[in-house]
N, C-alpha and C positions, 0 to 999 in steps of 0.2 A: 504494500500500500504506500502510495506516495504521500508525503506529508502535505498538509494544506499550505499554500504559499502565505507567507507572513506579509501583512501590509507594510508598505514603505513608511519609515519614520523620518521625521524632520531631522536633519543634521543639527546636532547641538552646537549652539554658538559658543566657541571657546572663551569668549569674553564674558559670558553670562556666569555669574557666581551662584553657588547653591544658596538656598534660603538659610538664614541664620536660625539657630534653635531659639526657643523661648528664653528670654533673659530675666533673671530674678535678682533683684537687689536685696542683699542681706545686711542689716545693721546688727553687729554682734561684737563680742569681745575677741581679742586675739588669745587663743588658748595654745600654749606651746606644747601641750601633750598631744595635740592632734585629735583628741577624743571628741570634743565639742567645740563651741564657739565658731569662729569663722572657718577654721580648718575643717571641722566637721560639716559645716554648711557647704563649703566648696565641694568636698568629696561627695556629699549626698546629692546635691543639685546636679553635679556632673554625671553621677551614676544614673540619675533619672532622665538623662538626655537633654537637660537644659544647660544654660550658661550662667555661672554665678558672677555677680558684681559685688564684691565684698567691701563693706565700709567699716573701718575699725572705729569702735566706740570706746574701748578700754583695753588695757593690757593686763591680763590675769596672770599672777605669779602662782603657778601650780605644777604639780606632777600628776601621775595617774592615780594617786591616793588622796592628796589633800590640796586645798587652796591656802596660800600663805599671805597673799596681799593682792592688791590691784591698783593700777594707775590709770586714771581716766584721761581720755583725749579731750582737748579743749573743744567746747561745743561749736565754735566757729570752724575749726578744722574738720569736724564731723560733717557739717553742712557743706563745706567747700569740696570735700571728697565726693559727696553725693551729687551736688549741683554740676560739678565738672563733667561727670560721666553721663548725667541725665541730659545734658545739652547735646550729647553725641549719640547715645544709644536709646532705642525705644525698649522700654521694659514691659513685661507682662505680669509680673508678680512681685510682691514684697514679702520678706521674712524679717521679723524683729525678734531678737534674742535679748541678751543682757546689754543694756545701754550705758551702764556706768553710774550715772547720777541723774538727779532731777533736771539739771540744766540741759543735759544731752537729750533727755526725753522730750523736753520742750522743743529743742532744735529739730529733732527727728520728726515730731508731730507736725511742725511747720512745713517740712518737706512733703510729708505724706498728704497734707491738706491740698496740695496743688495737683494731686493725681488720685482723686477720690474714687474714680471708676476702676482702679486696679486693685485686685483682691489682696488683702493683707492677712497673713497668718502670723500671729503673735505667740511667742512661747514664754511662759512664766516659769523660770527655774526656781528651785529652792534657794532662798537667800539668807539662810540662818547664819552663814559665815560672815555676813556684813555686820558692821557695828550698828547698834540700835539707832544712833543718831543719823546714820546714813540710810538705813533700811526703810524707816517709816516715810521720809520724804520721797524716796524712790517709789514706793508702792502707791502713795497718794498721787504722785504725778502720772504714773502709769495708768492708774484707774481713771484719772480725769482727762488725759490727753491721748493715750494710745487706744484704750478700749472703744471710744466712739468711732474709730476708723477701722476696727478689726472685724474681719469676716469670720475667722475662726480663732478662738483662744485655746491654746494647747497647754496642758499641764497635768500633773498628777492630782489624784483626788484630794490628798492632804494639802498640797500647796494651794490648789484652787479654793478649797474650803477656808484655809487661813486667810487667803487674799480677798475673796469675795464675800464670805460670811464669817468674819472674825468673831462675831458675838453669838454664833450658833451654840445653843445650850441644850438641844435635845439629846437624849441618850442614843438615838439612832443617827448615823451619818447622813448628811444631805444627799439627795439623789442627784443624778446628772441633770435632770430637768430643773431642780431647784437651783443648782449652780448656774444653769443657763438663764434662768429668770433673773438672778442677781447680776450676771454679766450683761443681760439685755437692758437692765435699768441704766446702764452706762453706754448703750448703743451697740454692743457686740451682738452679732447675729447668731453665732453658734459657739458651743464649747466642745472640745474633744478631750474627754476626761479619761485619764489612764489610771490603772492600778485600783479599780473599784473592787473591793474584796467581796467574794461570793462564798456561799456555804460550802463546806468541805463535802466531798463524796468519797466516803471510805478513807483511804490513806492519801487521796489526791485532793489538792486544793486549787481553785481556779480564781483568776481575777478577770474583770471585764474592762473593756475599753470602749467608751460610749460617745458617739456624736449625738448631741442634744441641742434642741432649740427651746425657747421658753414654752412651747406647746407640748414638748415631750421628747423622748428618745427617738432617734431616727435610724441609726444603724450602729454596728460595732462588731467586735470580735472578742471571743473568750479565749484566754490563754491558760495553760497549765502553769501553776506557780513552780518556779525552779530556783533552788538556792544557789545563786551566783551573783557576784558583784560586778555591775557594769557602770561605765561612765560615758555620757554622750548620747544616751538613748533619746532623751526628750528633744534635743536639737535635731537629731536624725529624723524623728517622726515629723516635726514641724517643717523642716526643710524639704523633706520628700513631698509633703502635702502642698507646700507652696509651689514646688516645681510642677506638680501635676495640675494644679489649678491654673498656673501660668500657661501650660500647654493646652488648656481648653477642656480638661476633664470635668465631668459633672461631679458635684461635691461628694455625694455618697459613694460613688464608684472610686473617687480619688482617696477617700478615707480608707476604704477597704484595701486598696492597693498600697497605700502608705503604711498601714499596719502590717501587711504581709511583708513588705520590704524591710521594715524594722525587725520583724521576727526573724527573718532569714539573715539579716546583718548581725543580729545578736547570736544566732545559732553558729555563725561562722566567726564569731569574735575571737580576738587574740589578746594576749597580755604582753605588751611591749616592754614593760618595766616590772617593778615590784608591787604595783598597786592593782587597780581594777582592770577589767577586760574592756577593750575598745571595740566598738562595732566595726565589722568589715563591710563597708558599703559596696565593695567590688567583689562580693562573694560569688556573683554570677560569672566572673572571669577566672575563677580558680579552677585548676585541674581537679578531676574527681579524686577522692581519697583512695589510697591503696587499700587492698583487702587486709583486714586486721589492724588498720591504723586506728588508734584511739581517738575518740571525740573529746574536745576540751570540755572540762566541767569543774573548774575551780569554784570555791565557795567563800572567798574572802569578802568582807563587808566593804561598803563604798563610802564616799564622802557626800557632802550636801550640795554641791554646785548644780548637779543635774539629778533631781530626785525622781525621775522616771526610772532610774537604774538602781533602786533599792533592792535589798534581799528579796528574792521571789520575783525577779524580773521575768517577763514573759519569754518563752522560748518556742512553743509550738502552737500553731493555730488549730483550733478545733471547730 
């Protein structure tokens, strides 16, 4: 049988450049461990097929186990970094992580206000390592200036409860919907709550990760709780979601894909130093494991910079 003749194709113009991937601007701290912060955002956004535009807001002095100090970038320098590249590149998404201080939050919010139609994913890490006189002004400014521009607020259940419902006094923990209602009062459309504890089933314990609006829970994934210490999980999830939304994915599908990406990144995680495990955002590029090769499974505790990576971090999707 003779094959069907193929239609003639137009010759490609050698001067025509391929289309650029979706560009995501990330405001975050410089993290020399490479686990979270801008290093984690760049790796995650790149792994999701988008292009990262990193804006340094602070320099965090840390290793894979602990945070020791941080030095904020001047707010005018933060704005200059962003404005310079925004005059050149068309962006499709924002990701906000740790911004350093209240002055930087105000400066970033001013930049965001000029591009209100671009989706913003904001991540709230645990900030227990900050001095109290720094922490409260930071949270107040983030609540007042960043939440009104936020499409999806990402954070662990405990961190979001402390941030959004600090006076919660019920014996039961707030639901994802109740957290979404509290965030919605400040203008945020959705919350993606990680680490929601579920009842044990025999010897197995599960946690839930829920996308919710003020009207109720929309989607999510349950994970088996696994005793391991990770750092960088929250930044990974938020950056993956920002990249997917920037590329045009529908929200609920993007949340499912971002959670799956996080799970596989953690499952392939590695320990570069003496502290916690770092997610491997390029797990999909690794060669298959040899027969009989042991899977990683350390169980050391973590620190507080990224509290999506507490003991019992999710490992497998169910």
